[in-house]
N, CA, C and O atoms as a GROMACS GRO file, in nm:
protein
  348
    1GLY      N    1   0.077  -0.121   0.000
    1GLY     CA    2   0.000   0.000   0.000
    1GLY      C    3   0.081   0.128   0.000
    1GLY      O    4   0.041   0.225   0.063
    2ASP      N    5   0.197   0.130  -0.070
    2ASP     CA    6   0.275   0.255  -0.078
    2ASP      C    7   0.198   0.362  -0.154
    2ASP      O    8   0.137   0.334  -0.257
    3LEU      N    9   0.202   0.483  -0.103
    3LEU     CA   10   0.138   0.597  -0.167
    3LEU      C   11   0.233   0.658  -0.268
    3LEU      O   12   0.350   0.684  -0.237
    4LEU      N   13   0.184   0.681  -0.390
    4LEU     CA   14   0.268   0.745  -0.492
    4LEU      C   15   0.271   0.895  -0.465
    4LEU      O   16   0.166   0.959  -0.461
    5PRO      N   17   0.390   0.953  -0.446
    5PRO     CA   18   0.401   1.094  -0.411
    5PRO      C   19   0.404   1.188  -0.531
    5PRO      O   20   0.400   1.310  -0.513
    6ALA      N   21   0.410   1.133  -0.653
    6ALA     CA   22   0.423   1.216  -0.772
    6ALA      C   23   0.359   1.147  -0.892
    6ALA      O   24   0.338   1.026  -0.890
    7ASP      N   25   0.328   1.224  -0.996
    7ASP     CA   26   0.282   1.167  -1.122
    7ASP      C   27   0.404   1.118  -1.199
    7ASP      O   28   0.514   1.171  -1.183
    8GLY      N   29   0.384   1.015  -1.280
    8GLY     CA   30   0.496   0.966  -1.358
    8GLY      C   31   0.455   0.866  -1.464
    8GLY      O   32   0.338   0.831  -1.478
    9VAL      N   33   0.555   0.821  -1.538
    9VAL     CA   34   0.537   0.722  -1.644
    9VAL      C   35   0.616   0.598  -1.604
    9VAL      O   36   0.736   0.607  -1.574
   10LEU      N   37   0.550   0.484  -1.605
   10LEU     CA   38   0.614   0.358  -1.570
   10LEU      C   39   0.718   0.320  -1.676
   10LEU      O   40   0.687   0.318  -1.795
   11ILE      N   41   0.839   0.291  -1.633
   11ILE     CA   42   0.944   0.250  -1.728
   11ILE      C   43   0.986   0.105  -1.706
   11ILE      O   44   1.049   0.044  -1.792
   12GLN      N   45   0.951   0.050  -1.590
   12GLN     CA   46   0.980  -0.090  -1.561
   12GLN      C   47   0.882  -0.137  -1.456
   12GLN      O   48   0.865  -0.071  -1.353
   13GLY      N   49   0.816  -0.250  -1.479
   13GLY     CA   50   0.718  -0.297  -1.382
   13GLY      C   51   0.710  -0.448  -1.376
   13GLY      O   52   0.743  -0.518  -1.472
   14ASN      N   53   0.666  -0.496  -1.261
   14ASN     CA   54   0.649  -0.639  -1.240
   14ASN      C   55   0.514  -0.662  -1.174
   14ASN      O   56   0.501  -0.646  -1.052
   15ASP      N   57   0.413  -0.700  -1.253
   15ASP     CA   58   0.278  -0.728  -1.205
   15ASP      C   59   0.225  -0.616  -1.115
   15ASP      O   60   0.178  -0.642  -1.004
   16LEU      N   61   0.234  -0.494  -1.163
   16LEU     CA   62   0.197  -0.375  -1.086
   16LEU      C   63   0.047  -0.351  -1.091
   16LEU      O   64  -0.012  -0.342  -1.199
   17LYS      N   65  -0.015  -0.342  -0.973
   17LYS     CA   66  -0.157  -0.310  -0.963
   17LYS      C   67  -0.172  -0.190  -0.870
   17LYS      O   68  -0.115  -0.185  -0.762
   18ILE      N   69  -0.251  -0.092  -0.916
   18ILE     CA   70  -0.266   0.035  -0.846
   18ILE      C   71  -0.411   0.055  -0.804
   18ILE      O   72  -0.503   0.024  -0.880
   19ASP      N   73  -0.431   0.106  -0.684
   19ASP     CA   74  -0.564   0.145  -0.637
   19ASP      C   75  -0.581   0.294  -0.666
   19ASP      O   76  -0.522   0.378  -0.599
   20GLU      N   77  -0.662   0.326  -0.767
   20GLU     CA   78  -0.686   0.465  -0.808
   20GLU      C   79  -0.816   0.520  -0.752
   20GLU      O   80  -0.864   0.623  -0.799
   21SER      N   81  -0.874   0.453  -0.654
   21SER     CA   82  -1.006   0.493  -0.603
   21SER      C   83  -1.007   0.633  -0.543
   21SER      O   84  -1.111   0.699  -0.543
   22ALA      N   85  -0.894   0.680  -0.493
   22ALA     CA   86  -0.888   0.816  -0.436
   22ALA      C   87  -0.916   0.922  -0.542
   22ALA      O   88  -0.970   1.028  -0.511
   23LEU      N   89  -0.880   0.895  -0.666
   23LEU     CA   90  -0.900   0.991  -0.775
   23LEU      C   91  -1.023   0.961  -0.858
   23LEU      O   92  -1.094   1.052  -0.901
   24THR      N   93  -1.049   0.832  -0.883
   24THR     CA   94  -1.156   0.795  -0.977
   24THR      C   95  -1.282   0.746  -0.910
   24THR      O   96  -1.390   0.750  -0.969
   25GLY      N   97  -1.271   0.698  -0.786
   25GLY     CA   98  -1.386   0.640  -0.719
   25GLY      C   99  -1.407   0.494  -0.755
   25GLY      O  100  -1.491   0.427  -0.696
   26GLU      N  101  -1.332   0.443  -0.851
   26GLU     CA  102  -1.342   0.304  -0.895
   26GLU      C  103  -1.266   0.215  -0.796
   26GLU      O  104  -1.149   0.239  -0.769
   27SER      N  105  -1.334   0.113  -0.742
   27SER     CA  106  -1.273   0.030  -0.638
   27SER      C  107  -1.182  -0.079  -0.692
   27SER      O  108  -1.101  -0.133  -0.616
   28ASP      N  109  -1.192  -0.114  -0.819
   28ASP     CA  110  -1.107  -0.219  -0.877
   28ASP      C  111  -0.963  -0.170  -0.891
   28ASP      O  112  -0.939  -0.054  -0.923
   29HIS      N  113  -0.869  -0.260  -0.868
   29HIS     CA  114  -0.728  -0.227  -0.887
   29HIS      C  115  -0.697  -0.226  -1.036
   29HIS      O  116  -0.748  -0.310  -1.111
   30VAL      N  117  -0.614  -0.131  -1.078
   30VAL     CA  118  -0.582  -0.114  -1.219
   30VAL      C  119  -0.443  -0.172  -1.246
   30VAL      O  120  -0.345  -0.137  -1.180
   31ARG      N  121  -0.436  -0.261  -1.345
   31ARG     CA  122  -0.307  -0.320  -1.382
   31ARG      C  123  -0.232  -0.221  -1.470
   31ARG      O  124  -0.287  -0.168  -1.566
   32LYS      N  125  -0.107  -0.196  -1.435
   32LYS     CA  126  -0.022  -0.103  -1.510
   32LYS      C  127   0.093  -0.181  -1.574
   32LYS      O  128   0.149  -0.272  -1.514
   33ALA      N  129   0.126  -0.144  -1.696
   33ALA     CA  130   0.238  -0.206  -1.768
   33ALA      C  131   0.302  -0.101  -1.857
   33ALA      O  132   0.238  -0.003  -1.894
   34VAL      N  133   0.427  -0.122  -1.891
   34VAL     CA  134   0.502  -0.027  -1.974
   34VAL      C  135   0.433  -0.008  -2.109
   34VAL      O  136   0.426   0.104  -2.160
   35ASP      N  137   0.382  -0.118  -2.167
   35ASP     CA  138   0.321  -0.110  -2.299
   35ASP      C  139   0.171  -0.083  -2.296
   35ASP      O  140   0.111  -0.059  -2.401
   36LYS      N  141   0.109  -0.088  -2.178
   36LYS     CA  142  -0.035  -0.064  -2.168
   36LYS      C  143  -0.065   0.012  -2.038
   36LYS      O  144  -0.040  -0.039  -1.929
   37ASP      N  145  -0.117   0.133  -2.052
   37ASP     CA  146  -0.154   0.216  -1.937
   37ASP      C  147  -0.037   0.242  -1.842
   37ASP      O  148  -0.041   0.200  -1.727
   38PRO      N  149   0.068   0.310  -1.889
   38PRO     CA  150   0.187   0.332  -1.806
   38PRO      C  151   0.180   0.455  -1.714
   38PRO      O  152   0.276   0.481  -1.641
   39LEU      N  153   0.071   0.531  -1.717
   39LEU     CA  154   0.064   0.653  -1.636
   39LEU      C  155   0.031   0.622  -1.491
   39LEU      O  156  -0.066   0.552  -1.462
   40LEU      N  157   0.112   0.674  -1.400
   40LEU     CA  158   0.092   0.659  -1.257
   40LEU      C  159   0.062   0.797  -1.199
   40LEU      O  160   0.128   0.895  -1.233
   41LEU      N  161  -0.037   0.804  -1.112
   41LEU     CA  162  -0.082   0.933  -1.060
   41LEU      C  163  -0.057   0.944  -0.910
   41LEU      O  164  -0.073   0.848  -0.835
   42SER      N  165  -0.019   1.062  -0.868
   42SER     CA  166   0.004   1.086  -0.725
   42SER      C  167  -0.126   1.070  -0.648
   42SER      O  168  -0.235   1.096  -0.700
   43GLY      N  169  -0.114   1.027  -0.526
   43GLY     CA  170  -0.232   1.006  -0.442
   43GLY      C  171  -0.292   0.867  -0.456
   43GLY      O  172  -0.387   0.834  -0.385
   44THR      N  173  -0.238   0.785  -0.546
   44THR     CA  174  -0.286   0.648  -0.562
   44THR      C  175  -0.194   0.554  -0.484
   44THR      O  176  -0.083   0.592  -0.446
   45HIS      N  177  -0.241   0.431  -0.462
   45HIS     CA  178  -0.166   0.336  -0.380
   45HIS      C  179  -0.125   0.213  -0.462
   45HIS      O  180  -0.202   0.162  -0.542
   46VAL      N  181  -0.001   0.168  -0.440
   46VAL     CA  182   0.046   0.043  -0.501
   46VAL      C  183  -0.010  -0.072  -0.417
   46VAL      O  184   0.014  -0.079  -0.296
   47MET      N  185  -0.084  -0.161  -0.481
   47MET     CA  186  -0.144  -0.272  -0.409
   47MET      C  187  -0.067  -0.404  -0.429
   47MET      O  188  -0.060  -0.487  -0.338
   48GLU      N  189  -0.010  -0.421  -0.548
   48GLU     CA  190   0.066  -0.542  -0.577
   48GLU      C  191   0.180  -0.508  -0.671
   48GLU      O  192   0.173  -0.409  -0.745
   49GLY      N  193   0.284  -0.589  -0.668
   49GLY     CA  194   0.393  -0.575  -0.763
   49GLY      C  195   0.490  -0.464  -0.729
   49GLY      O  196   0.490  -0.410  -0.618
   50SER      N  197   0.572  -0.433  -0.828
   50SER     CA  198   0.674  -0.329  -0.811
   50SER      C  199   0.699  -0.262  -0.945
   50SER      O  200   0.659  -0.313  -1.049
   51GLY      N  201   0.766  -0.149  -0.941
   51GLY     CA  202   0.797  -0.080  -1.065
   51GLY      C  203   0.886   0.040  -1.043
   51GLY      O  204   0.912   0.083  -0.930
   52ARG      N  205   0.932   0.094  -1.155
   52ARG     CA  206   1.009   0.218  -1.156
   52ARG      C  207   0.940   0.314  -1.250
   52ARG      O  208   0.885   0.274  -1.353
   53MET      N  209   0.944   0.441  -1.214
   53MET     CA  210   0.880   0.541  -1.299
   53MET      C  211   0.968   0.663  -1.313
   53MET      O  212   1.054   0.691  -1.230
   54VAL      N  213   0.945   0.735  -1.421
   54VAL     CA  214   1.007   0.866  -1.441
   54VAL      C  215   0.904   0.968  -1.394
   54VAL      O  216   0.791   0.970  -1.442
   55VAL      N  217   0.943   1.052  -1.299
   55VAL     CA  218   0.853   1.152  -1.244
   55VAL      C  219   0.828   1.262  -1.347
   55VAL      O  220   0.922   1.315  -1.407
   56THR      N  221   0.700   1.295  -1.367
   56THR     CA  222   0.663   1.400  -1.462
   56THR      C  223   0.604   1.524  -1.396
   56THR      O  224   0.607   1.632  -1.454
   57ALA      N  225   0.551   1.509  -1.274
   57ALA     CA  226   0.493   1.624  -1.204
   57ALA      C  227   0.491   1.598  -1.054
   57ALA      O  228   0.469   1.485  -1.010
   58VAL      N  229   0.512   1.704  -0.976
   58VAL     CA  230   0.507   1.695  -0.831
   58VAL      C  231   0.427   1.814  -0.776
   58VAL      O  232   0.404   1.913  -0.845
   59GLY      N  233   0.386   1.801  -0.651
   59GLY     CA  234   0.320   1.912  -0.582
   59GLY      C  235   0.194   1.961  -0.652
   59GLY      O  236   0.110   1.880  -0.693
   60VAL      N  237   0.181   2.093  -0.665
   60VAL     CA  238   0.060   2.152  -0.723
   60VAL      C  239   0.048   2.122  -0.872
   60VAL      O  240  -0.059   2.142  -0.930
   61ASN      N  241   0.156   2.076  -0.936
   61ASN     CA  242   0.151   2.043  -1.078
   61ASN      C  243   0.106   1.899  -1.103
   61ASN      O  244   0.078   1.862  -1.218
   62SER      N  245   0.100   1.816  -0.999
   62SER     CA  246   0.056   1.678  -1.014
   62SER      C  247  -0.097   1.674  -1.025
   62SER      O  248  -0.165   1.773  -0.999
   63GLN      N  249  -0.149   1.558  -1.064
   63GLN     CA  250  -0.293   1.543  -1.080
   63GLN      C  251  -0.368   1.571  -0.950
   63GLN      O  252  -0.466   1.645  -0.950
   64SER      N  253  -0.321   1.514  -0.840
   64SER     CA  254  -0.389   1.539  -0.712
   64SER      C  255  -0.368   1.683  -0.667
   64SER      O  256  -0.457   1.741  -0.605
   65GLY      N  257  -0.252   1.741  -0.697
   65GLY     CA  258  -0.228   1.882  -0.662
   65GLY      C  259  -0.321   1.975  -0.736
   65GLY      O  260  -0.369   2.073  -0.679
   66ILE      N  261  -0.346   1.946  -0.862
   66ILE     CA  262  -0.440   2.027  -0.941
   66ILE      C  263  -0.580   2.018  -0.882
   66ILE      O  264  -0.649   2.119  -0.872
   67ILE      N  265  -0.621   1.898  -0.844
   67ILE     CA  266  -0.754   1.881  -0.785
   67ILE      C  267  -0.764   1.959  -0.654
   67ILE      O  268  -0.863   2.029  -0.632
   68PHE      N  269  -0.663   1.946  -0.567
   68PHE     CA  270  -0.667   2.018  -0.440
   68PHE      C  271  -0.665   2.169  -0.461
   68PHE      O  272  -0.732   2.242  -0.388
   69THR      N  273  -0.590   2.216  -0.559
   69THR     CA  274  -0.586   2.359  -0.589
   69THR      C  275  -0.724   2.408  -0.635
   69THR      O  276  -0.771   2.512  -0.590
   70LEU      N  277  -0.787   2.331  -0.723
   70LEU     CA  278  -0.920   2.370  -0.771
   70LEU      C  279  -1.022   2.369  -0.658
   70LEU      O  280  -1.106   2.458  -0.650
   71LEU      N  281  -1.015   2.271  -0.571
   71LEU     CA  282  -1.107   2.266  -0.458
   71LEU      C  283  -1.083   2.382  -0.364
   71LEU      O  284  -1.178   2.443  -0.314
   72GLY      N  285  -0.957   2.414  -0.339
   72GLY     CA  286  -0.924   2.527  -0.253
   72GLY      C  287  -0.964   2.659  -0.313
   72GLY      O  288  -1.013   2.747  -0.242
   73ALA      N  289  -0.946   2.675  -0.444
   73ALA     CA  290  -0.982   2.799  -0.513
   73ALA      C  291  -1.132   2.820  -0.507
   73ALA      O  292  -1.177   2.933  -0.487
   74GLY      N  293  -1.209   2.716  -0.523
   74GLY     CA  294  -1.354   2.726  -0.516
   74GLY      C  295  -1.400   2.768  -0.378
   74GLY      O  296  -1.493   2.847  -0.365
   75GLY      N  297  -1.333   2.716  -0.275
   75GLY     CA  298  -1.368   2.753  -0.138
   75GLY      C  299  -1.337   2.899  -0.110
   75GLY      O  300  -1.414   2.965  -0.041
   76ASP      N  301  -1.225   2.951  -0.162
   76ASP     CA  302  -1.189   3.091  -0.142
   76ASP      C  303  -1.290   3.183  -0.208
   76ASP      O  304  -1.328   3.285  -0.149
   77GLU      N  305  -1.335   3.149  -0.328
   77GLU     CA  306  -1.433   3.232  -0.399
   77GLU      C  307  -1.565   3.236  -0.324
   77GLU      O  308  -1.629   3.341  -0.314
   78GLU      N  309  -1.607   3.120  -0.270
   78GLU     CA  310  -1.732   3.115  -0.194
   78GLU      C  311  -1.721   3.200  -0.068
   78GLU      O  312  -1.816   3.269  -0.032
   79GLU      N  313  -1.607   3.196  -0.002
   79GLU     CA  314  -1.586   3.275   0.119
   79GLU      C  315  -1.592   3.424   0.086
   79GLU      O  316  -1.652   3.501   0.162
   80GLU      N  317  -1.531   3.466  -0.025
   80GLU     CA  318  -1.535   3.607  -0.066
   80GLU      C  319  -1.677   3.651  -0.097
   80GLU      O  320  -1.716   3.762  -0.063
   81GLU      N  321  -1.755   3.565  -0.163
   81GLU     CA  322  -1.894   3.598  -0.194
   81GLU      C  323  -1.975   3.619  -0.068
   81GLU      O  324  -2.056   3.711  -0.061
   82ARG      N  325  -1.953   3.534   0.034
   82ARG     CA  326  -2.025   3.548   0.160
   82ARG      C  327  -1.991   3.680   0.227
   82ARG      O  328  -2.080   3.747   0.280
   83LYS      N  329  -1.862   3.719   0.225
   83LYS     CA  330  -1.821   3.844   0.286
   83LYS      C  331  -1.883   3.964   0.214
   83LYS      O  332  -1.925   4.060   0.277
   84ASP      N  333  -1.888   3.957   0.078
   84ASP     CA  334  -1.946   4.065  -0.001
   84ASP      C  335  -2.094   4.081   0.030
   84ASP      O  336  -2.142   4.194   0.038
   85LYS      N  337  -2.167   3.974   0.046
   85LYS     CA  338  -2.311   3.979   0.075
   85LYS      C  339  -2.339   4.036   0.213
   85LYS      O  340  -2.438   4.106   0.233
   86LYS      N  341  -2.250   4.006   0.310
   86LYS     CA  342  -2.268   4.057   0.446
   86LYS      C  343  -2.232   4.204   0.455
   86LYS      O  344  -2.291   4.278   0.535
   87GLY      N  345  -2.135   4.247   0.372
   87GLY     CA  346  -2.072   4.375   0.380
   87GLY      C  347  -2.147   4.495   0.357
   87GLY      O  348  -2.092   4.605   0.364
   0.00000   0.00000   0.00000
Protein backbone atom coordinates (compact mmCIF):
# COMPACT_ATOMS: atom_id res chain seq x y z
CA GLY A 1 0.00 0.00 0.00
CA ASP A 2 2.75 2.55 -0.78
CA LEU A 3 1.38 5.97 -1.67
CA LEU A 4 2.68 7.45 -4.92
CA PRO A 5 4.01 10.94 -4.11
CA ALA A 6 4.23 12.17 -7.72
CA ASP A 7 2.82 11.67 -11.22
CA GLY A 8 4.96 9.66 -13.58
CA VAL A 9 5.37 7.22 -16.44
CA LEU A 10 6.14 3.57 -15.71
CA ILE A 11 9.44 2.50 -17.28
CA GLN A 12 9.80 -0.90 -15.61
CA GLY A 13 7.18 -2.97 -13.82
CA ASN A 14 6.49 -6.39 -12.40
CA ASP A 15 2.78 -7.28 -12.05
CA LEU A 16 1.97 -3.75 -10.86
CA LYS A 17 -1.57 -3.10 -9.63
CA ILE A 18 -2.66 0.35 -8.46
CA ASP A 19 -5.64 1.45 -6.36
CA GLU A 20 -6.86 4.65 -8.08
CA SER A 21 -10.06 4.93 -6.03
CA ALA A 22 -8.88 8.16 -4.36
CA LEU A 23 -9.00 9.91 -7.75
CA THR A 24 -11.56 7.95 -9.77
CA GLY A 25 -13.86 6.40 -7.19
CA GLU A 26 -13.42 3.04 -8.95
CA SER A 27 -12.73 0.31 -6.38
CA ASP A 28 -11.07 -2.19 -8.77
CA HIS A 29 -7.28 -2.27 -8.87
CA VAL A 30 -5.82 -1.13 -12.19
CA ARG A 31 -3.07 -3.20 -13.82
CA LYS A 32 -0.22 -1.03 -15.09
CA ALA A 33 2.38 -2.06 -17.68
CA VAL A 34 5.02 -0.27 -19.74
CA ASP A 35 3.21 -1.10 -22.99
CA LYS A 36 -0.35 -0.63 -21.67
CA ASP A 37 -1.54 2.16 -19.37
CA PRO A 38 1.87 3.32 -18.06
CA LEU A 39 0.64 6.53 -16.36
CA LEU A 40 0.92 6.59 -12.57
CA LEU A 41 -0.82 9.33 -10.60
CA SER A 42 0.04 10.86 -7.25
CA GLY A 43 -2.32 10.06 -4.42
CA THR A 44 -2.86 6.48 -5.62
CA HIS A 45 -1.66 3.36 -3.80
CA VAL A 46 0.46 0.43 -5.01
CA MET A 47 -1.44 -2.73 -4.09
CA GLU A 48 0.66 -5.42 -5.77
CA GLY A 49 3.93 -5.75 -7.63
CA SER A 50 6.74 -3.29 -8.11
CA GLY A 51 7.97 -0.80 -10.65
CA ARG A 52 10.09 2.18 -11.56
CA MET A 53 8.80 5.41 -12.99
CA VAL A 54 10.07 8.66 -14.41
CA VAL A 55 8.53 11.52 -12.44
CA THR A 56 6.63 14.00 -14.62
CA ALA A 57 4.93 16.25 -12.04
CA VAL A 58 5.07 16.95 -8.31
CA GLY A 59 3.20 19.12 -5.82
CA VAL A 60 0.60 21.52 -7.23
CA ASN A 61 1.51 20.43 -10.78
CA SER A 62 0.56 16.78 -10.14
CA GLN A 63 -2.93 15.43 -10.80
CA SER A 64 -3.89 15.39 -7.12
CA GLY A 65 -2.28 18.81 -6.62
CA ILE A 66 -4.40 20.27 -9.41
CA ILE A 67 -7.54 18.81 -7.85
CA PHE A 68 -6.67 20.18 -4.40
CA THR A 69 -5.86 23.58 -5.90
CA LEU A 70 -9.20 23.71 -7.71
CA LEU A 71 -11.07 22.66 -4.58
CA GLY A 72 -9.24 25.27 -2.53
CA ALA A 73 -9.82 27.99 -5.13
CA GLY A 74 -13.54 27.26 -5.16
CA GLY A 75 -13.68 27.53 -1.38
CA ASP A 76 -11.89 30.91 -1.42
CA GLU A 77 -14.33 32.32 -3.99
CA GLU A 78 -17.32 31.15 -1.94
CA GLU A 79 -15.86 32.75 1.19
CA GLU A 80 -15.35 36.07 -0.66
CA GLU A 81 -18.94 35.98 -1.94
CA ARG A 82 -20.25 35.49 1.60
CA LYS A 83 -18.21 38.44 2.86
CA ASP A 84 -19.46 40.65 -0.01
CA LYS A 85 -23.11 39.79 0.75
CA LYS A 86 -22.68 40.57 4.46
CA GLY A 87 -20.72 43.75 3.80
